N, CA, C and O atoms as a DFTB+ gen file, in Angstrom:
612 C
 N C O
     1  1      96.760      86.441      92.995
     2  2      97.246      88.138      92.998
     3  2      95.754      88.357      92.017
     4  3      95.523      87.421      91.252
     5  1      95.054      89.176      92.009
     6  2      94.025      89.631      90.926
     7  2      95.036      91.121      89.994
     8  3      96.051      91.795      90.172
     9  1      94.389      91.035      89.415
    10  2      94.829      92.097      88.120
    11  2      94.781      92.897      88.761
    12  3      95.945      92.767      89.141
    13  1      94.305      94.055      89.519
    14  2      94.274      95.198      90.414
    15  2      95.435      94.903      91.475
    16  3      95.978      95.895      91.962
    17  1      95.788      93.873      91.805
    18  2      96.362      93.715      92.583
    19  2      98.164      93.827      91.908
    20  3      99.140      94.237      92.536
    21  1      98.136      93.380      90.654
    22  2      99.117      93.289      90.088
    23  2      99.340      94.777      89.736
    24  3     100.477      95.238      89.838
    25  1      98.317      95.549      89.329
    26  2      98.615      97.223      89.080
    27  2      99.090      98.098      90.031
    28  3      99.692      99.158      89.856
    29  1      98.631      97.336      91.471
    30  2      98.835      98.239      92.234
    31  2     100.477      97.921      92.691
    32  3     101.219      98.893      92.833
    33  1     101.134      96.218      92.965
    34  2     102.315      96.289      92.460
    35  2     103.109      96.760      91.977
    36  3     104.209      97.040      92.453
    37  1     102.447      97.070      90.226
    38  2     103.358      97.585      89.220
    39  2     103.803      99.163      89.513
    40  3     104.715      99.902      89.140
    41  1     102.527      99.274      90.481
    42  2     103.166     100.902      90.832
    43  2     103.918     101.331      91.794
    44  3     104.016     102.538      92.017
    45  1     104.485     100.521      92.423
    46  2     104.957      99.828      94.260
    47  2     104.369     100.928      94.965
    48  3     104.937     101.847      95.555
    49  1     102.927     100.659      94.790
    50  2     101.599     100.576      96.092
    51  2     101.194      99.543      97.091
    52  3     100.815      98.446      96.679
    53  1     101.236      99.768      98.212
    54  2     100.908      98.888      99.048
    55  2      99.336      99.535      99.674
    56  3      99.292     100.765      99.673
    57  1      98.764      99.209      99.910
    58  2      97.276      99.748     100.458
    59  2      97.618      99.731     102.171
    60  3      98.665      99.164     102.484
    61  1      96.978     100.187     103.018
    62  2      97.294     100.397     104.111
    63  2      96.342      99.385     104.623
    64  3      95.588      98.654     103.980
    65  1      96.529      99.488     105.996
    66  2      95.287      98.837     106.507
    67  2      93.296      99.758     106.466
    68  3      93.098     100.921     106.113
    69  1      92.894      99.392     106.638
    70  2      91.566     100.078     106.333
    71  2      91.503     101.416     107.702
    72  3      92.200     101.210     108.696
    73  1      90.870     102.376     107.655
    74  2      90.924     103.206     108.834
    75  2      90.081     102.289     109.663
    76  3      89.529     101.278     109.229
    77  1      90.011     102.878     111.316
    78  2      88.543     102.764     112.140
    79  2      87.490     103.811     111.177
    80  3      87.981     104.540     110.315
    81  1      86.501     103.789     111.355
    82  2      85.388     105.117     111.723
    83  2      86.061     105.679     113.130
    84  3      86.410     105.135     114.177
    85  1      86.070     107.125     112.602
    86  2      86.356     107.239     114.047
    87  2      84.608     108.444     115.097
    88  3      84.483     109.294     115.979
    89  1      83.750     107.649     114.145
    90  2      82.398     108.265     114.950
    91  2      81.286     106.613     114.761
    92  3      81.719     105.525     114.381
    93  1      80.112     106.867     115.083
    94  2      79.290     106.223     114.617
    95  2      78.488     106.037     113.627
    96  3      77.361     106.456     113.361
    97  1      79.741     104.866     112.759
    98  2      78.929     104.810     111.268
    99  2      79.812     103.658     110.960
   100  3      80.440     103.037     111.817
   101  1      79.827     103.383     109.546
   102  2      80.679     102.716     109.229
   103  2      81.228     102.994     107.748
   104  3      80.784     103.730     106.866
   105  1      82.379     102.127     107.782
   106  2      83.036     102.741     106.303
   107  2      82.548     102.604     105.174
   108  3      82.731     103.383     104.238
   109  1      81.688     101.311     105.142
   110  2      81.234     100.848     103.547
   111  2      79.814     100.109     103.717
   112  3      79.721      99.106     104.425
   113  1      78.762     100.633     103.063
   114  2      77.458      99.752     102.450
   115  2      76.902      99.559     101.225
   116  3      76.405     100.502     100.610
   117  1      76.928      98.215     100.703
   118  2      76.924      98.438      99.819
   119  2      74.940      97.628      99.596
   120  3      74.617      96.660     100.286
   121  1      73.929      98.270      98.566
   122  2      73.578      98.410      98.202
   123  2      73.065      98.088      96.690
   124  3      72.866      98.924      95.808
   125  1      72.894      96.652      96.599
   126  2      72.643      95.939      94.858
   127  2      73.833      96.117      94.977
   128  3      74.527      95.987      95.986
   129  1      74.276      96.589      93.379
   130  2      75.858      96.583      92.851
   131  2      76.563      97.671      93.199
   132  3      77.687      97.829      92.721
   133  1      75.890      98.813      94.297
   134  2      76.864      99.935      94.450
   135  2      77.190      99.950      95.803
   136  3      76.563      99.358      96.682
   137  1      78.375     100.772      95.982
   138  2      79.132     100.836      97.402
   139  2      79.214     101.410      97.649
   140  3      80.109     102.019      97.062
   141  1      78.491     102.273      98.909
   142  2      78.693     103.581      98.944
   143  2      79.811     103.655     100.308
   144  3      79.794     102.983     101.340
   145  1      80.642     104.594      99.935
   146  2      81.826     104.364     100.820
   147  2      81.884     106.273     101.962
   148  3      81.861     107.474     101.694
   149  1      81.956     105.490     103.071
   150  2      81.767     107.230     103.703
   151  2      83.359     107.907     103.940
   152  3      84.384     107.259     104.152
   153  1      83.224     109.478     103.829
   154  2      84.404     110.286     104.168
   155  2      85.557     109.122     105.208
   156  3      85.571     108.426     106.224
   157  1      86.524     109.642     103.881
   158  2      87.821     109.301     104.247
   159  2      88.571     110.249     104.748
   160  3      88.046     111.337     104.510
   161  1      89.891     110.386     105.530
   162  2      90.597     111.541     105.424
   163  2      92.002     110.978     105.561
   164  3      92.045     109.767     105.347
   165  1      93.179     111.559     105.869
   166  2      94.460     111.586     105.573
   167  2      95.313     110.825     106.760
   168  3      96.316     111.389     107.199
   169  1      94.885     109.454     107.313
   170  2      94.926     108.936     108.085
   171  2      95.938     108.259     107.453
   172  3      95.665     107.776     106.353
   173  1      97.538     108.046     108.092
   174  2      98.872     107.288     107.932
   175  2      98.550     105.976     108.387
   176  3      97.490     105.606     108.891
   177  1      99.817     105.162     108.103
   178  2      99.788     103.989     108.548
   179  2      99.924     104.338     110.002
   180  3      99.177     103.720     110.761
   181  1     100.761     105.237     110.534
   182  2     100.914     105.364     112.035
   183  2      99.708     105.479     112.876
   184  3      99.625     105.129     114.053
   185  1      99.163     105.789     112.450
   186  2      97.493     106.712     112.719
   187  2      97.622     108.246     113.366
   188  3      96.834     108.611     114.238
   189  1      98.847     109.246     112.787
   190  2      98.658     110.329     112.540
   191  2      97.869     110.618     111.421
   192  3      97.652     109.793     110.533
   193  1      97.417     111.796     111.431
   194  2      96.970     112.586     110.246
   195  2      97.790     113.759     109.705
   196  3      98.497     114.411     110.473
   197  1      97.710     114.049     108.370
   198  2      97.692     115.403     107.176
   199  2      97.116     116.090     107.521
   200  3      95.961     115.931     107.126
   201  1      97.318     117.370     108.476
   202  2      96.502     118.545     109.286
   203  2      97.111     119.900     108.132
   204  3      97.997     120.307     107.380
   205  1      95.785     120.118     108.768
   206  2      96.377     122.543     108.039
   207  2      95.587     122.596     107.089
   208  3      95.486     121.705     106.245
   209  1      94.866     123.746     107.106
   210  2      93.924     124.223     105.875
   211  2      95.009     124.752     104.660
   212  3      96.063     125.361     104.844
   213  1      94.393     124.309     103.322
   214  2      95.153     124.745     102.500
   215  2      94.577     126.047     102.046
   216  3      93.364     126.247     102.093
   217  1      95.742     127.262     101.445
   218  2      96.977     127.164     101.158
   219  2      98.349     127.394     101.946
   220  3      99.530     127.370     101.602
   221  1      97.688     127.625     103.139
   222  2      98.403     128.781     104.130
   223  2      98.901     127.867     105.109
   224  3      99.849     128.439     105.648
   225  1      98.683     126.336     105.786
   226  2      99.430     125.624     106.426
   227  2      99.763     124.487     105.559
   228  3     100.978     124.297     105.510
   229  1      98.928     123.521     104.728
   230  2      99.203     122.761     103.868
   231  2      99.092     123.235     102.107
   232  3      98.195     123.429     101.286
   233  1     100.505     123.269     102.148
   234  2     100.681     123.588     100.320
   235  2      99.649     123.024      99.349
   236  3      99.295     121.890      99.672
   237  1      99.104     123.473      98.313
   238  2      98.646     122.960      97.384
   239  2      99.434     121.419      96.764
   240  3      98.838     120.511      96.185
   241  1     100.715     121.464      97.043
   242  2     101.222     120.126      96.295
   243  2     101.073     118.974      97.339
   244  3     100.929     117.775      97.097
   245  1     101.150     119.708      98.771
   246  2     100.716     118.505      99.890
   247  2      99.352     118.216     100.290
   248  3      98.933     117.333     101.039
   249  1      98.586     119.349      99.493
   250  2      97.139     118.484      99.679
   251  2      97.347     117.904      98.797
   252  3      97.885     116.952      99.363
   253  1      97.392     117.489      97.091
   254  2      97.697     117.004      96.126
   255  2      97.818     115.776      97.100
   256  3      96.941     114.924      97.247
   257  1      98.936     115.806      97.693
   258  2      99.332     114.032      97.973
   259  2      98.207     113.631      99.052
   260  3      97.566     112.580      99.071
   261  1      98.128     114.594      99.847
   262  2      97.400     113.942     100.710
   263  2      95.933     113.633     100.379
   264  3      95.270     113.009     101.208
   265  1      95.432     113.994      99.324
   266  2      94.208     113.563      98.385
   267  2      94.537     112.239      98.269
   268  3      93.827     111.418      98.849
   269  1      95.810     111.750      97.404
   270  2      95.972     110.553      97.147
   271  2      96.352     109.443      97.915
   272  3      96.285     108.318      97.419
   273  1      96.887     109.680      99.483
   274  2      96.170     108.916     100.543
   275  2      94.997     108.865     101.051
   276  3      94.827     108.068     101.974
   277  1      93.997     109.601     100.645
   278  2      93.129     109.684     100.912
   279  2      92.326     108.411     100.334
   280  3      91.529     107.647     100.877
   281  1      92.837     108.476      99.032
   282  2      92.158     107.401      97.431
   283  2      93.012     105.978      98.796
   284  3      92.278     105.399      99.597
   285  1      93.785     105.841      98.771
   286  2      94.726     104.805      99.422
   287  2      93.754     103.975     100.339
   288  3      93.397     102.810     100.170
   289  1      93.332     105.036     101.575
   290  2      92.455     104.945     101.952
   291  2      91.321     104.247     101.914
   292  3      91.010     103.201     102.484
   293  1      90.842     104.812     101.315
   294  2      89.128     104.569     100.642
   295  2      89.452     102.616     100.012
   296  3      88.870     101.601     100.395
   297  1      90.702     102.773      98.853
   298  2      90.874     101.565      98.154
   299  2      90.999     100.324      99.314
   300  3      90.900      99.152      98.950
   301  1      91.227     100.686     100.753
   302  2      91.936      99.680     101.429
   303  2      90.154      99.114     102.026
   304  3      89.749      97.960     101.884
   305  1      89.469     100.072     102.575
   306  2      88.080     100.233     103.152
   307  2      87.336      99.487     102.071
   308  3      86.825      98.521     102.637
   309  1      87.028      99.468     100.789
   310  2      86.530      99.139     100.045
   311  2      86.744      97.455      99.329
   312  3      85.879      96.748      98.811
   313  1      88.509      97.114      99.575
   314  2      88.826      96.016      99.481
   315  2      88.639      95.035     100.729
   316  3      88.509      93.813     100.664
   317  1      88.646      95.447     101.326
   318  2      87.931      95.230     103.044
   319  2      86.799      94.313     102.552
   320  3      86.734      93.084     102.579
   321  1      85.777      95.379     102.019
   322  2      84.472      95.271     102.541
   323  2      84.020      94.659     101.276
   324  3      82.906      94.160     101.438
   325  1      84.596      94.472      99.749
   326  2      84.052      93.305      98.931
   327  2      85.065      92.405      98.322
   328  3      84.916      91.846      97.235
   329  1      86.401      92.271      99.312
   330  2      87.125      90.667      99.318
   331  2      88.207      91.529      97.855
   332  3      89.431      91.470      97.969
   333  1      87.686      92.137      96.810
   334  2      88.646      91.750      95.605
   335  2      88.385      92.853      94.824
   336  3      87.302      92.860      94.239
   337  1      89.203      93.877      94.666
   338  2      89.305      94.608      94.031
   339  2      89.151      94.838      92.167
   340  3      89.040      95.927      91.604
   341  1      89.182      93.693      91.610
   342  2      88.696      93.302      90.440
   343  2      87.363      93.277      90.524
   344  3      87.038      93.394      89.343
   345  1      86.014      93.173      91.378
   346  2      85.286      93.468      91.673
   347  2      84.191      94.797      91.332
   348  3      82.962      94.801      91.262
   349  1      85.199      95.903      91.157
   350  2      84.827      97.162      90.860
   351  2      84.940      97.276      89.372
   352  3      85.906      97.133      88.622
   353  1      83.362      97.649      89.097
   354  2      83.661      98.132      87.751
   355  2      83.557      99.426      87.263
   356  3      83.325      99.624      86.070
   357  1      83.679     100.172      87.921
   358  2      83.962     101.725      88.133
   359  2      83.704     102.490      89.048
   360  3      82.876     101.990      89.810
   361  1      84.086     103.660      89.388
   362  2      83.825     104.376      90.409
   363  2      82.936     105.135      89.816
   364  3      83.089     105.278      88.603
   365  1      81.753     105.842      90.487
   366  2      80.973     106.196      89.857
   367  2      80.847     107.916      89.805
   368  3      80.870     108.795      88.943
   369  1      80.639     107.765      91.901
   370  2      80.539     109.529      91.890
   371  2      81.680     109.611      92.843
   372  3      82.098     108.642      93.478
   373  1      82.142     110.765      92.907
   374  2      82.929     111.353      93.793
   375  2      82.363     112.562      94.789
   376  3      81.347     113.126      94.381
   377  1      82.921     113.018      96.060
   378  2      82.772     114.225      96.466
   379  2      84.020     114.087      96.914
   380  3      84.384     113.070      97.504
   381  1      84.923     115.268      96.636
   382  2      85.630     115.674      97.399
   383  2      86.128     116.783      98.588
   384  3      85.354     117.734      98.483
   385  1      86.855     116.982      99.398
   386  2      86.132     118.051     100.610
   387  2      87.631     118.658     100.967
   388  3      88.487     117.964     101.515
   389  1      87.851     120.084     100.579
   390  2      88.945     120.615     101.039
   391  2      88.738     121.741     101.595
   392  3      87.951     122.664     101.385
   393  1      90.070     121.419     102.809
   394  2      89.969     122.526     104.402
   395  2      90.598     123.523     103.719
   396  3      91.801     123.376     103.499
   397  1      89.911     124.739     103.244
   398  2      90.554     125.415     102.463
   399  2      90.133     127.559     103.314
   400  3      89.134     127.928     103.931
   401  1      90.928     128.075     103.065
   402  2      91.152     129.237     103.397
   403  2      89.575     129.893     102.765
   404  3      88.809     129.092     102.229
   405  1      89.293     130.948     102.842
   406  2      87.947     131.518     102.153
   407  2      88.459     132.482     100.585
   408  3      87.539     133.153     100.119
   409  1      89.594     132.546      99.940
   410  2      89.464     133.024      99.199
   411  2      90.677     131.848      97.940
   412  3      91.294     132.110      96.908
   413  1      90.519     130.685      98.704
   414  2      91.267     129.751      98.000
   415  2      90.273     129.242      97.226
   416  3      89.174     128.927      97.683
   417  1      90.856     129.049      95.089
   418  2      89.377     128.297      94.171
   419  2      90.206     127.260      93.763
   420  3      89.604     126.280      93.323
   421  1      91.251     127.208      93.782
   422  2      91.924     125.773      93.280
   423  2      91.270     124.240      94.051
   424  3      92.088     123.331      94.199
   425  1      90.185     124.061      94.399
   426  2      89.841     123.098      94.793
   427  2      89.624     121.481      94.245
   428  3      89.432     120.399      94.801
   429  1      89.774     121.974      92.770
   430  2      89.914     120.703      91.767
   431  2      91.020     120.221      91.625
   432  3      91.125     118.994      91.618
   433  1      92.036     120.959      91.488
   434  2      93.525     120.927      91.183
   435  2      93.981     119.459      92.472
   436  3      94.564     118.464      92.041
   437  1      93.681     119.552      93.681
   438  2      93.735     119.092      94.926
   439  2      93.240     117.871      94.439
   440  3      93.803     116.888      93.957
   441  1      91.670     118.236      94.744
   442  2      90.746     116.445      93.975
   443  2      91.398     115.734      93.257
   444  3      90.885     114.618      93.183
   445  1      92.425     115.851      92.599
   446  2      92.931     115.104      91.327
   447  2      93.980     114.387      91.877
   448  3      94.621     113.807      91.002
   449  1      94.393     114.209      92.996
   450  2      95.314     114.064      93.677
   451  2      94.864     112.383      93.944
   452  3      95.532     111.349      93.954
   453  1      93.660     112.616      94.114
   454  2      92.261     111.176      94.194
   455  2      92.192     110.524      92.932
   456  3      92.723     109.447      92.662
   457  1      91.562     111.179      92.234
   458  2      91.064     110.998      90.923
   459  2      92.079     110.226      90.038
   460  3      91.816     109.183      89.440
   461  1      93.756     111.130      90.028
   462  2      94.192     110.185      89.791
   463  2      94.757     109.254      89.659
   464  3      95.070     108.686      88.613
   465  1      95.088     108.804      91.397
   466  2      95.145     107.598      91.712
   467  2      94.037     106.641      91.397
   468  3      94.450     105.487      91.289
   469  1      92.374     106.830      91.169
   470  2      91.605     106.021      90.421
   471  2      91.955     105.158      89.277
   472  3      91.829     103.963      89.008
   473  1      92.723     106.807      88.370
   474  2      92.813     106.264      86.785
   475  2      93.702     105.367      86.937
   476  3      93.540     104.210      86.547
   477  1      94.819     105.817      87.562
   478  2      95.988     104.952      87.631
   479  2      95.823     103.457      87.797
   480  3      96.183     102.577      87.015
   481  1      94.930     103.281      89.498
   482  2      94.815     101.703      89.567
   483  2      93.532     101.021      88.497
   484  3      93.594      99.909      87.972
   485  1      92.519     101.905      88.367
   486  2      91.373     101.073      87.656
   487  2      91.356     101.541      85.530
   488  3      90.715     101.029      84.613
   489  1      92.334     102.638      85.544
   490  2      92.480     102.966      84.129
   491  2      91.270     103.727      83.701
   492  3      91.146     104.578      84.582
   493  1      90.345     103.885      82.867
   494  2      89.276     104.824      82.719
   495  2      87.955     104.860      83.257
   496  3      87.126     105.766      83.339
   497  1      87.952     103.078      83.774
   498  2      86.516     103.101      85.404
   499  2      87.058     103.771      86.525
   500  3      86.466     103.882      87.599
   501  1      88.131     104.196      86.288
   502  2      88.336     105.175      87.741
   503  2      88.073     106.818      87.719
   504  3      88.178     107.699      88.572
   505  1      87.549     106.786      85.859
   506  2      86.973     108.214      86.113
   507  2      85.375     108.676      86.470
   508  3      84.385     108.232      85.889
   509  1      85.369     109.500      87.374
   510  2      84.532     109.235      88.512
   511  2      83.439     110.896      87.492
   512  3      84.152     111.625      86.802
   513  1      82.468     111.109      87.529
   514  2      81.952     112.101      88.325
   515  2      81.764     112.478      89.229
   516  3      81.171     111.873      90.121
   517  1      82.306     113.856      89.314
   518  2      83.067     114.741      90.792
   519  2      82.607     116.040      90.933
   520  3      82.433     116.953      90.126
   521  1      82.381     115.887      92.614
   522  2      82.851     117.260      93.287
   523  2      83.734     117.435      93.446
   524  3      84.502     116.490      93.269
   525  1      84.376     118.902      93.949
   526  2      85.341     119.416      94.383
   527  2      85.099     120.642      95.495
   528  3      85.206     121.750      94.969
   529  1      84.875     120.663      96.543
   530  2      84.131     121.924      97.352
   531  2      85.364     122.338      98.048
   532  3      86.314     121.596      98.298
   533  1      85.260     123.638      98.350
   534  2      85.743     123.765      99.928
   535  2      84.945     123.797     101.270
   536  3      83.729     123.653     101.396
   537  1      85.990     124.041     102.371
   538  2      85.123     123.937     103.380
   539  2      85.438     124.424     104.580
   540  3      86.439     123.815     104.954
   541  1      85.163     125.069     105.239
   542  2      85.828     125.944     106.365
   543  2      86.557     125.102     107.390
   544  3      87.282     125.493     108.304
   545  1      86.163     123.662     106.998
   546  2      86.941     123.204     108.363
   547  2      86.568     121.612     108.102
   548  3      85.491     121.550     107.510
   549  1      86.997     120.618     108.302
   550  2      87.269     119.103     108.208
   551  2      87.227     118.680     110.136
   552  3      87.512     119.306     111.157
   553  1      86.837     117.639     109.904
   554  2      87.630     116.709     111.268
   555  2      88.817     116.741     111.299
   556  3      89.511     116.825     110.286
   557  1      89.356     116.666     112.733
   558  2      90.976     116.485     112.650
   559  2      91.341     117.712     111.858
   560  3      92.265     117.175     111.247
   561  1      91.336     118.568     111.536
   562  2      91.519     119.747     110.827
   563  2      92.615     119.021     110.108
   564  3      93.807     119.261     110.298
   565  1      91.933     117.685     108.868
   566  2      92.639     117.530     108.009
   567  2      92.180     118.453     106.540
   568  3      91.176     119.130     106.322
   569  1      93.322     118.161     105.719
   570  2      93.108     119.161     104.462
   571  2      92.314     118.557     103.439
   572  3      91.878     119.287     102.549
   573  1      92.072     117.384     103.432
   574  2      91.382     116.771     102.463
   575  2      90.383     115.354     102.945
   576  3      90.855     114.259     103.253
   577  1      89.105     115.660     102.919
   578  2      88.411     113.968     103.135
   579  2      87.531     114.186     101.549
   580  3      87.186     115.126     100.834
   581  1      87.412     112.193     101.553
   582  2      86.476     112.388     100.007
   583  2      85.723     111.279     100.797
   584  3      86.036     110.753     101.865
   585  1      84.702     111.071     100.033
   586  2      83.745     109.551      99.747
   587  2      83.677     109.811      98.440
   588  3      84.006     110.707      97.664
   589  1      82.922     108.305      98.412
   590  2      82.956     107.662      96.660
   591  2      81.612     107.101      96.755
   592  3      80.859     107.109      97.729
   593  1      81.355     106.410      95.114
   594  2      80.200     105.318      95.515
   595  2      80.697     105.043      93.946
   596  3      80.842     105.875      93.050
   597  1      80.940     103.399      93.905
   598  2      81.584     102.506      93.777
   599  2      80.737     101.719      93.106
   600  3      79.951     101.137      93.854
   601  1      80.541     101.359      91.321
   602  2      79.549      99.881      90.967
   603  2      80.559      98.643      91.261
   604  3      81.767      98.549      91.041
   605  1      79.765      97.850      91.758
   606  2      80.367      96.274      91.606
   607  2      79.708      95.161      90.594
   608  3      78.553      95.275      90.183
   609  1      80.455      94.219      90.289
   610  2      80.049      93.477      89.540
   611  2      79.626      91.798      90.475
   612  3      79.167      90.843      89.850
């Protein structure tokens, strides 16, 4: 077992299977020592999705948890792509998108669900440059989508 796998076990986290792309794209590409991960959503292990616009259908707490689930999906894709999460040197850049009502402005706190998970798993190496923005809609009516760039060894 790797150190990151040990950390996941310590946190009682089991990664899901990597979600299959919903269109004509790949989940990840490596260029040099950077891995570019496509936007991931709120796919549950049973194939269903967390859905709803924040905060009217999906509460802020539910959206925070949805962002955490997106993080698990991204970690699953990343592990599948690079083989061992111990190869992660740092999370470089994150773009978090929130399917929000026009007057909602608390996007950063929602995307903290994702960022908090990355720091729990990778420590300070999980703390990334980040954008957290609101969208008028997201695919499948999911509340959160996140893409990221990771540096590997």
